Every structure is written in C-alpha cells, then in structure tokens.
Steps between C-alpha positions, in 0.01 A plus 500: 500500500474139621240292322166529683359168571157632615222298347196727439233254451358415842216595741323634807183621679464839639255740651485880519482663851542861395208733570595808301660484158578793278702538160529728212697796363561843595530781236523885497268747331685451169438132512876423586556229757633591840783272620593459874180652624389405856200280540370394843190403683375792711573482876751226455866436428424265214605650163701464180657717238408496127748334271672666194180489293295659770317159590434368856351221687425478874299272719432461871333241732313797658212669328573860404241750353738765378820520300761781522706583201775766525818627329705803543372766253147372496186536713445203733195292387262312719328226297191334654505122454132396414599131521760264654651427168598803259705407199583699183465833687608809323593798730582852374739703689448890494804720538530704818708824502547486882648156479714579195689748728595208725685321212792764529540402867466135523464315167604497134839542358547869571649532851599255769528759769247583757337157444391350838499143352856536398595629843338186657692289244824650616406393850438140383850484356638636828331238719477186266805340662339543840177301419389152515727200555817708477412629855597159654815311535336175413152407385281198421164477340249259327443558123202356308489544119242397245524537122214465265463505118167581346370519134339836473244693287280186459191563284256275306726481189777340713271259671342374173827485308621171372803515728271450810250269339436227756638710771205735542457396865807707575305829464214401723575818723730788438630780708599855409830658603473776758788680316403487144145385504557218253365150537747240580536122540762371763729224350798465724578548872815465694539531874815534704555549880841605644680611799740791426812578728720801470787668671565860422841496674621202304306630190352159420162353456363145432164360419397154610206367280289282709223420263422550129205387297411525133165441345530221253857566409673344799797386285535790258777706646534693170176685603624559855824633366330726268281631787793560736704678234213728405387581845839569656510702830497878478511792739298811429757707698785413241559743227414238249250206499606216281276238346465353140877562476412877490577771756214737579555831678344478836268793590687518828838526313736784544466551124132504515462873482667481154270222382159562673259765576374508882205645649381504865126384465374431851583428867319270751542274796591137407531259795510795729790651306474833325605442136536694177376385166724572200410445135772444248512444120780516241634810327577318172358216311676167397721495806501227748279674761186457710203706598305480822493633860640433840410578869791616717518555870540864606780432775689185399453572127450126451279372225157360624360403167617530135354426172706468179373448155719478206407767236360359172765671294793332693743318263407151610405205291218237554373685799207733475471593862679465834341602828666487841351568837695491830348543859734569792401415859558736794701291753538793738547883492810473285500174312308424176534145361393372168190291568346416154650522141267455205607498137286445202651464137286495186704302242370573138636534150314831449453788730156580368206533758321180377802263435488167662792371714602338828502649854794420720417580862735480807393558857754496775408533867744563774423434875619361838801725522768445761800725569859515642547111542868451403592181305849388413643572151496125403117503545475721202725278291259195515228490233175313491396322181180656380444197272547237753200246467396567856476885429297426187256268659370674811156399620195714541556563872843654420332745253210577732749608773745688282287688235532855610226581255214269426427365153180656344249283321655531158845408626368199680318400160847480327603194700171337463442548125868436379456152637202473263670654210792264515267222404376683178702384188455827318650702798795244524564558124523874557727467791723272310527736209596788732750283684669402168528853382646606830741226574586363149434147608209264429408299815445136487386417846458122448877471418611760746665677204497833315559528128696801369613753503253589213695828437806315384346276238625681190821652419743584207875555447756474224625161610185312576256686272144450638515336837229336708527422863283302752551456879360382825545509869387308807246701702335371810442840639673849522687396816655179353821401665641357185437565118622340179475700179611423137435601141573374149551708196557455117652724242360447142815654340769302676267200551629436844326448842590685821403441857541628855413329819532617864410413855510666834428388856446712815676285769453744797221762514665702771826569336357459155759236409436417141676240277451541129656370173431447137628474150419689162612456147385783278580788285556832696585857418772571764618838583181651624635503854845566640456193718497166339164313496465217726121461451430152338140609407515875428528643151576856393265693267784555264531112445142485371426852370311498163632849402856623564719770373792404284641136481403286805742227433718498817320216657647220723441131559488450861505176714475606854469289819477661839475403867439764770438517874326815628400625848358815650655517861324840556208665333595621150850381512568202272824288475535278182782260444511290191667385201452480124630309211443655153595420143498788264517522120383723216162418362595682182880447447518666169366834649622486860771284653613435850844379385793528723874414507552147628842342458356158596235510220555385135606801309557698816143629520194390691139588413333363818529595857466260804496649831433406852437790738443533882276798577424687826235761493381729779166685444360761726151660439420724792119589503399228272168326588394159381206275534487132564716246678574240231797431277388790285363831622347796349631866543229744600693820453769643264633807700776314678878524413712208394867453587666200337861371543606206285840308493564245234801265503568288189688171563722369205511133453204401724250327257741597230429859574710739278594801715620626831369843581320716759215757447371749762187696421296742713175681422265736678152587371277745666156647421458857628158657539558871474162615622308692240793491262445139408722191538853433427671162437867470543755216467867500551706194401878422522699187419844364420614163370849377617668269252484424125165383371336461160212723365231275640618564853566876471269792596307609192360859540123434446403619161130494378411429137129437566230756473420472872608752768700275746630657811869440578579467132650734243255527206743661265759227535509171316543176670881457581597845374681555829670216694681560826675323795473807718196721502294772669143578392231739604138504390258773601133525380249762637124497442339841578157344494359785286612780722643696211220424240235592751612863476443511123133557404521321167647182657324512832207286410724231339625385846836439342815430720858621433796264551859598465796271517886518531736206492865458478771241520877499517709180468816344380638183335849380584761434226514134619124442453509685152788264397311183631188596300680603176332222293151641546337648192363815679693793612590507874497852651418653839394846584828595669588822305203685673171405657246375252153665565153522357202714593125464416173684525186307505121551499294247701141437573413515133138371472571389865720201392789611260832671565742613233865594567726704270867398574802700414857366485737756667833390361714229331305608184793425279464114568410289193120488459446705821133587555481855621119485546234235566143484592378239739172435686313291744143439614344417843211567726617748748311717745 
C-alpha cells in the first residue's frame, strides 16, 4: 500500500439535520445476535440491514413513529419510537413456523431452485449489456466528485486529550454519520469537476478535468494520488468490484448464487417504474463479499438503486466498514443511467464497535448527458492536465456553476477552518510529522530543500561495516520542472566516504522531454537484477542489509556516470536514450574478484573494468495512471503491465573503454486479478549478450542472501551462484487473499492469506566468456543442463503486517553449499 499522507489532526463545524435516529442490536430468543436482519422505517423505503454482530444504525430527515424489523424465519416486529433519537435499542426476534417454511423456497443454503429473487437475478445478467451508456454509440456527461476525510468516534476523552490541547475549538460542533451513527469531524475535502466523453464503437473514453480544489493541501499530490488509487471507478454490473487492491464478488455477478443468499423482500413504484426489492447476504464468512439490497425494474431489469456494505468478517485490513449507495435515473422507458454514487469507508486498526478511526467519503454525481455526437479518433488521444495551475485555482463562480451537488454546512466549514488551523503551530507540527513519515523527507521551506531520505540513514555490509548516509534534494513544489538530489555516506570499517549526485530537467511538458545525469561512487551488491544498474542514487537492500545468510562478501566498488534523454511521445510509452561510463572493482578482493584475462595488463590479468555504454530503452506501461506534471510524477495504481526492451552497445576505446559488445534484453510484467481467487504477479525476461565480456558485465541470475522476500530474485541462490550471457527467466507469485484459509474454521478468524510462488531460469555461458573470466576466484556456472527452479509457500497478513515465505530449491542440489531451504519474510501495511 502506498504511504498514506493524510494528516488526521484538523477541524470542522457541523450540524445535525436528521429528524429520526435509531440504533441498537437484534437478538433471538436465545440471546444470539441476528445478522442481516431487515430494519426500515414503516411506510418508507428507508432501511438498512444488521451487520455480522446483529447491530444496526439508521437515520432519516423525516420523522417516523414506527420501526419495522423482519427476517426470514422470524415474526415481523413493529417497534413504536417514543422519541426522535433512540440509541442502544435491544430488539428480540421470535421464531415463526410459517416463515421458516419460506426458507426452503427463497433463502438459506439449501436450494437455489424456485427462488423468485434468483430468477430476477438471471434476467439482470441477460439484460445488463443493454443498459445505460452502452445503448448509445457516443456519449458525453458532466461529472462532479467530492472526497472527504473525517475523524470519527469523537468523545470527551479525545477532546480533552493532550494531543488536542490548544485545538479544542476544532470540536465546537460535531455531526453524526447517517450510516454508522458515530460522531465525526471533517478534516479534508477535495472537489473535482470533469467532462467525460466516450465512444462505444471505438471503445474509448477520456475525461477532461476542468476544475480541482483541495482544502488546505493544494500542493500535496500524495494525498490526491492516494485518494484516486483508493477510490477507483467500479461497475456494480461487473462480476467483481475492485478497490483496496481486492476483488469483491458483486451481488449482480453470475457467480453470485454460489456466494450470496437472495430473497425477494418487496415491490413498489419508484419514479413511476414498478421495481422489485431483493435482499442479499453472504453464504460464508471471511470472504470478500457484501450485504445489502437493490431495487430492479420489472421490464428492463435495470438497477434503480443498490446498497452494498462489506461484511465485517471480510479479510480486509485497516478497514472496519465500507458502504456504497448507487442511484440510477430513469432517462426514458428503457434507459437507466447512474446518477449518484456514494461510498463511505471507515478506516480503523480494529473492527470493534467503539474503535476510533477515519471516514473516507466519496460522492460522485453525473448529469447533463448528451448522446450520439460523433468525434474523431484523435479527439480521444488528447488529454487535459488535471494539475494545471488554471485547473487548480478556479474561482467561486466556476464552482457555483458546476457543483452538481451543493456543499453542506460542515463541508463548507472545512475550507474556512483549515485556513485557521494552518496558522496554529501545534497543528503545523503534527502535519510535518505525518509528512515526514509518509514521504521520508524533512521539508525545509526557507531553503526550498528536503532532507532525506530518513529511511536510508543506517546500513551495514561486510566491506563498510556500519554505514551512515545523509542526503538532500531541491524542492520548490511537487510539480518542479527540475530537481537536484545528492547524498554522502561513510563506512566505519573501510573508513571511506561515498557520494551520489543527480539532476533532471523537464524541457518540454507536452512530450515529457527530460534530460538527466549524475555520478555515484559507492559500494554496491550487484547481481540483484538481470539488467545492470544505471541509477546513480538508488541502493539495493542487499547492499545495506544487517542480517544475511552465508558470506555476504561479493560486493563491488562502483564509479558510475550517466547522461540520459527521455521522452513520452504518446501516453505511457517512453523512449530513453543515454550513455554510461562505469568503473568496477571488487570491494573485497580476497573473497571475490572481478579479474579477467587482459593481454595488455601487467601479468596478463586486470582487476578493474572501465566501460562506456550507449543504451536505448523502450518502456510501455498500458493502463498506468500518474499524477502531477513536473519532472517527477507519482503512480496512482499498480495494476498495469510493463513491457521493456533494452539495447546496450559497449564501445571499446572511447574514454579508454575496455570492451566491444552488444546486449539485448526484454521483459514483460503483468499483474492478473483473478476475481475471487486473488491476484497473480508474473514476469518473463529474456536476454543475450553478444561478444566477450568480464564478470562485471555479464548477467548474474539474481540470488538473495537477505532475510527479506524480494520479488524477481531466487532466495535459495547465493550472489553470483549462476552467471550467464544468455538467459530466460519466469517468476510467478499468487496471493489467494485468504480464500483457502477462510474455509478452515480454526484459521478463519486469523484473517491469514496464502501465497504460493514458482520461479525458474535457464541460461548458458559461452566457452569464450568462461576462458576470459578464468582468473576469478569464484566458480562460473550457468543453469544450462536443465531449468533451475524454486517454489515457495507463504503465509501473509500475520498480525496484519507480517509475511513469512518458506522457499524450496527444486534442483542443482549437488552444488557446493547449495541451500535447499530458506525462510524469508517481509512486512508492510496492506489492505
């Protein structure tokens, strides 16, 4: 999960307009809670469903005197409401023999036949491709979106805590959520207005953002990137609804009858259309499912309204509740268009009822539709810049004319009170702490500089011993057109200083023409990637890992200079042309040498490589979304594929370069979301080196002697165990997201996730290259007899942050000091 840069120490004023509020728990005669029971105000369509613990909350702007509680198998209850606010209600359901007979027909896990709700569901599948925008060749509409974050479960202990001392004015007025009944304090608001154009014949769509406005965080694109990644677009008609990097089975899915129970609850006229009301809830716990209900038209079988709430038992971290509402407008007798989409997320460490957290709320409104206005294909290729200063600084008149839904009182207060908060020193301190933890940099505004990154200060390896590093970068804003960055480091064992410096400049925004260059002198663990490093500031975890397996003494002194020109002629297609000059030598010659045969050297052997290379790289990332328009942009999704083609040409003699050679490499990485079966990562890479080159320029199969699980490496290989000049490698890793463990009663409540991996590589090393590198003091071998492979099984989500992998070596077990088994792990904050 991306680092979340959402400061949670801000403010707001709010007011409660609701006239009727009810909340409590529903139990049966034995005192056992009743999940998924129906709760609604009498003579209305306003209702909800109890959660996994039988609890509910419901409110309305209208005053209602009676509450209706029902569930299949129980007598329907009518509860008189003596006052407008009724909390902590305890309602006991009584079994009904007559209603229990209905379970056989339309609910439960016993039979899916003769169920009118499922008959209607099949009609929805049949008609879903003939609904909404898909009915038209072309379409255009206005789209207004607002995203809000709130602190929730505010009580006197929070207000009086030391954290908020001096900030008590933030809590002058508090509101309660109409979904959960909790008090909340709005702290962040983002608005965006766009025009969306689409062509169903060309199968293309584009969105022009005309206005964007953040409350108090105008320059913090990290917040906006996180919001866009978290609240990606979804379609309830799809078989799976994806958010938080998880795929939830849609209640309208064709696999829904195997995942959900359905029951026909009601029918009524809505906007002069006769509609059926169907309730659904999951068949099993711990799966990524919803509970809720939907209204569907009786002739078009188009959805008129749908509510989805993630079940409490779902295997989802840091999220206690997710609630979605979608309303569809009746355009004419046969067309239903999405009118309003509302999503509320309750972020919290614990799923306990009284735990505190943060609400994330997104409201999207669609209006002013136009159809069948054909536009040329080139029209859809041009993209607007959502972070253009003009877009980010629209005036009040613009927002008055284009807000498709007015701000309420508490939302208006966010803009007003954040201006006040930014002048409060204590708030500024809190905000700075959160920014440092999220970005890794300490901002020094008066120097237009950032100090960091703070996560790279300490390191250790066999050559340097304890290592300290400090760095800085220029920073005028997140859309800087140029940036300088550098670091210095010192090893206490070798008593040597190291450094790296780089600069980059965005020459042309439209083509994203970037000129960059830099120099680095440091110690590096090479061989963690099949492609040679040209990063003058990056550093692998193996180079600084405190704990390793076996001897970690195959380190390299590197002096690297680079110059590159990069451009993006079309979206997500980059062309990079550059050159590099590197000098390589062993950092520990007694344990590891880079020696090679050199007739021109004294003794016929050289221990240092000097090499000038010219590189051409093509990178295509279809589906990748980014944020910002400066020289550095942030990714806002990770579900895109990457195709990379790299050609390297070594030029002997130029700048006393040692070797003539060519190297061609291609890689293809693709994440696969396999619906309810989890997520698969795959990478295929091939490469070949033409010509004779020393060990430092060959392709080392990426071993891994650290204790960390590193994708695209082989954890049971030592560094430099396999060396090739021709190779093919495949890496597969599948995360089932708890689908298997959720079926095991003992493990179900632990929310563990199962991961399996398979990786293999074949390669060869020519006789000429073996002869050239004969003086090295390590064995040179390639996996050419048979494909070298490993497999692994892992358990993730241990205490929500840890993952452990058990790795097994499949063959080449007779190699000296071969490691047939290893245990690696990692940690992170993932949904």
